[in-house]
N, C-alpha and C positions, 0 to 999 in steps of 0.2 A: 301628612308628615308629623312625626312625633319625636320630641327630644326628651331624653331621660337624664341629661347632663347639663341642664341650664342653658340649652341652646347652642352648645359647642358643636353638636352634630345632630342630624335628623335622619330618621329611617321611615320608610313607607309604612303606613299603618292600615287602616280600614280599607277594604276593597269592596266592590260590588255596589257602590253608591251610584245614583243616576248622574249622568253627565249634565253639564250646564253650559248653555251657549254663552259666549263671551259677553254679549250684550245683557245677559241676565245675572252676571256675577254680583251686581249690587244687592240682589235679593237672596244670595246664597252666602250665609255667614255662619261662623262657629261662635257659640255663646257658652262660656263656662258658667256653671251655677255657683254663685258666691256661697262660700261656707260648706260646699260639698265636694271634697277632693275627688277628682277623676270624673265628675259628672259634667258632660258636655252635650249641648244641643246644636243641631245643624238644620238650618232652614234651606228649603229648596222650592222655588216657585213652581216647578213642574213635578217634583217628586214627593213633596210633602215635608213632614217633620221627622227628624231622626234623633235618637238619644243614645249616648254612650255612657256607661258607668265605669269604664276602664281606661280613662284618659285617651279616648279616640282610637283605641285598639280595634274596636268593632262598634257598629251602630245597629240599633233596632228601629225599624220604622214604626211610627205611631200610626196605627192603621186607620183611624177615623179622620185623619188630617190629609186632605187631598192637595192642598197648596199651603205653603208657609212663606210669607214674605219677611216677617220680623217676629222675634220672640224676645221676651224680657221676663224679669223676675221681680217679685214684690214680697211684702211681709206675709209670712205664713198665716193661714187661718188659725184662729184660736184653737189650741189643742193639737195642731200639726207641727211637725219639725221641718218638713220640706217646704221651701218657699212657694208662694203662688206663682204659676206660670201664666204669662200673658202672651197672646198670639194674635197677629194680624194674618188672616189667611182664610182658607175654606175648610170647614169642619162639617162632616156629614152633609156635604154638598151645599152648604150655606156660607156665603162670604160674610166677613165681619171681624170684630174684635172679640176675643174669647178669653176666658179665665179657667184654669184648672187648679183645683186644690188637692189633686191626687197624682201629681207628676205625669199628667197627660193621659190618664186612663179615661177620664170623662171631661167634657168641656161645657161651660155655660156661655152662651152668647151674651155680650154686654153692649152690643149695638143693635139697632133694628133697621128695617128697610126704609123708614122715614128719616133716619138720621145717619146717613153713611159718611165716611171720610174718604178723602183721596190722598194720594201721594204720601204715604207714611214712610218716614226715614228711620224711625226708631221708636221703641215702646219700652216702658218700664213701669213697675208698680211702686207705690209708696212703701218704702222699706224701713221707716222709722216710726216710733210711737209719737203721738201728738202730746203737747203739754197737758199735764193732768193725767197722763197714762192712757188717754183715748187713742185708739188706732184708727187708721183710715184704709179704705179700699180704693183710693184714687188711682187712676192710671194717667200716665203722662205721655201721650203720643207726640212725636215731633213731626209736624206736618211740613210738606214742601209747598211753596207757593208758586203757582204758575203765572 
């Protein structure tokens, strides 16, 4: 559903997206990209990762992502204007945390099989410069404790 009048009314928007079982709704979320009008990402644990550049009017599947549990954004790589995209999911059939510096075209895995994480509730990147002008590439996963 999309509103073009500040939430007074909504109309159906994108179609053709995979369905999600009610018990998996926690992992299917819409994430707007800060600072980029109309840019929206949709996670789907069964269908992967989708991106819209027209305020959710339509979505394009990110083909190399098989599963997407959480997506977040961080400070753009030096020389880039689009923020870094962080993902918890499966890319090229490997589970882990990933970072993309080209809006999801390519992904670098930032975890490994010896250091996995469980129960991720949210993920975001460091979005501000450090004192003295230094920048950081830190990620901040929010873990659930069992």
